[in-house]
C-alpha positions, 0 to 999 in steps of 0.5 A: 898680575891683577893690575895689569889684566886690569890695565890692559882691559881698559886700555883696549876699551871693552870687557874681555873677562880677563878676571872671570867672575869680577867682570860681571861685578861692580869691581870690574876695572873697566866699570869703575874706570872706563877711561884708559890708564895713564894721566892722559886716559880721560882725554878725548879720544881721536877716532882711530884710523882703518888700520887702527881699528884693525890693530885694536881688534887684533890686540883685544882678541890676543888679550881674550884669548891669551894669545902671543903674536906668533900664536895668533899669526900662526892661527891667522896664516894656517886658516888662510890656507884652508877651504871655508870662509876664513873668518869662521876658521880662525874662530874655530881654531880659537875655540877649540884651543883647549885653554878656551874649551876649559873656560866654556865648560865652566871648569875655570872662571877665565882663560887666564885661570884655565891656563894655570889649571892646565899647565899645573896638570890639573886637567885631562883630555881623555883621561891623559894629562895635557899641559898645553894650552893650545892643544886643539880639542877634537869631536869626541875628546872628553875634558876633566879635572885630574881626580887628585886635583879635585880638592884644590881651592879652585875647584870648591864648590864648582858643582854648585856654581855650575848648576846654573851655567849653560855651556855652548852648544858644542860641548856638553858638560856633565855637571855631577862628574865636572866633565865636558864632551866636545860634541862637534866642531864649533860653529856660528860662535858669537864672539864680541870681536869683528873678526874681519877687522882681523883678517883684514889686518893680516891680509896686508 
């Protein structure tokens, strides 16, 4: 798993924080080996075509948020049907996924870890166990760790780590209780991707 995630990050040419805290250290794969994986990885890259850039950005977003092609396609197609700016609607849908909210709250070091915690039943929403990573959180939802799960290794020293952590403004984190609340719908969220390239890809 570790090697496949790091190879994927190198292939997509940017830090996607798939390995959590490791991506902030010199051990990060793309820092140690910034070239693409494979025997030809170090060769000079040819400039991507317009479609190639759109495809690359789509793959980066998929990898970062841990989505299948079908999941991302569904989010984008539903966003086209809604009122408002399509790109902003897509970002809103991506950010409101439970797996992302758990990661943004600092309860997991990466979305990969967050997905494992959710699927294993360690995460509650409004005191109810939710095992679907794609569950969409709503304003007022309270996200917490199941009481019987607090002693597992992944949560060890979490309260200490969170002391210096700043959650995004659309979420509120109680660092003592280790639970977060959705204050309002995510808006003006800064992401390291060009969402317009994704919109253009699916507009064809």
